[in-house]
C-alpha positions in Angstrom: 32.0 6.5 -31.0 32.1 6.4 -27.2 28.9 6.0 -25.3 28.6 7.7 -22.1 26.5 6.3 -19.4 24.7 8.7 -17.2 23.6 7.7 -13.7 20.7 9.7 -12.5 20.2 9.9 -8.9 16.9 11.2 -7.7 17.0 13.1 -4.5 13.7 13.4 -2.9 13.2 16.5 -0.9 10.7 16.1 1.9 8.3 18.5 -0.1 8.7 16.5 -3.3 8.1 13.2 -1.6 4.9 14.5 0.2 3.7 15.9 -3.1 4.3 12.5 -4.8 2.5 10.7 -2.0 -0.4 13.0 -2.0 -0.8 12.7 -5.9 -0.5 8.8 -5.7 -3.3 8.9 -3.1 -5.4 11.0 -5.4 -4.9 8.8 -8.2 -5.8 5.7 -6.2 -9.0 7.4 -5.1 -9.8 8.4 -8.6 -9.7 4.8 -9.7 -6.2 5.1 -11.4 -4.0 2.6 -9.5 -1.7 1.9 -12.4 -0.6 5.5 -12.6 -0.2 5.6 -8.8 1.9 2.5 -8.9 4.3 4.1 -11.6 4.7 7.2 -9.4 5.3 5.3 -6.2 7.9 2.9 -7.6 10.2 5.8 -8.0 9.7 7.1 -4.5 9.8 3.7 -2.7 13.6 3.6 -3.0 13.8 6.8 -1.1 16.2 6.4 2.0 13.8 8.1 4.4 12.1 5.4 6.4 8.8 7.3 6.8 8.6 7.9 3.1 9.3 4.2 2.5 6.6 3.2 4.8 4.0 5.6 3.3 5.0 4.6 -0.3 4.8 0.9 0.7 1.3 1.4 2.2 0.1 3.2 -1.0 1.7 0.7 -3.3 -0.1 -2.2 -1.4 -3.3 -0.3 -1.8 -2.7 0.5 -5.4 -1.9 -3.0 -6.3 -5.1 -4.3 -4.6 -7.1 -1.8 -6.5 -5.3 -2.8 -9.7 -6.4 -6.4 -9.2 -3.0 -7.7 -8.2 -3.7 -9.0 -4.7 -0.6 -11.1 -4.5 1.5 -8.0 -5.0 -0.7 -6.2 -2.5 0.1 -9.0 0.1 3.7 -8.8 -0.8 3.9 -5.0 -0.3 1.8 -4.8 2.9 2.9 -7.8 4.9 6.4 -6.4 5.9 5.0 -2.9 6.8 1.6 -3.3 8.4 2.9 -4.0 11.9 5.3 -1.1 11.7 2.5 1.5 11.2 1.3 3.1 14.4 -1.4 1.1 16.2 -4.9 2.5 15.8 -3.8 4.9 13.1 -5.7 5.4 9.9 -2.8 4.0 8.0 -2.6 0.8 10.1 -6.3 0.3 9.8 -6.3 0.7 6.0 -3.2 -1.6 5.7 -4.9 -4.4 7.8 -8.1 -4.1 5.8 -6.6 -4.3 2.5 -4.1 -7.0 3.5 -6.8 -9.0 5.0 -9.0 -8.7 1.8 -6.1 -9.4 -0.5 -5.0 -12.5 1.6 -8.5 -13.8 1.2 -8.4 -13.4 -2.6 -5.1 -15.2 -2.9 -6.2 -18.0 -0.6 -4.1 -17.2 2.6 -7.1 -17.5 4.9 -5.0 -18.1 8.1 -3.3 -14.7 7.5 -6.4 -12.9 6.4 -8.7 -13.7 9.5 -6.7 -11.7 12.1 -6.4 -8.8 9.8 -10.0 -8.8 9.0 -11.1 -9.3 12.6 -8.9 -6.3 13.6 -10.8 -4.3 10.9 -14.1 -5.5 12.0 -13.5 -3.9 15.5 -13.5 -0.4 13.9 -15.9 -1.2 10.9 -18.5 -3.5 12.4 -21.1 -2.8 9.6 -18.9 -3.3 6.7 -20.6 -5.8 4.5 -17.4 -6.5 2.4 -15.7 -7.7 5.6 -18.7 -9.8 6.7 -18.7 -11.5 3.3 -14.9 -12.1 3.5 -15.2 -13.5 7.0 -18.1 -15.8 6.2 
């Protein structure tokens, strides 16, 4: 008997990618980061740089919410500075990266990210606690 190997190539259309990213965000917001991670792993290999950037951001956030701060740091570190300055995405990435870095003991990396977050969220008690 001859076994045939089938290579499946997923081609993400812009609409399919946008739908997957939106669904992943919904899952993260609904407290289901593990499900979001599974969806995002498939799309993270997309060749479109903008999709990869958004998927990387959401993966970092999802890993942090799933209590895997080391993986969040790994995902967010290479992309945070590629996000547009003062964008909501950059702010979220800096905040999550800073908080995750504190948890894993990378204080020197955490402080600049948390200080940047503090500029736009001065009354955030979680940040105040992390910086203390």
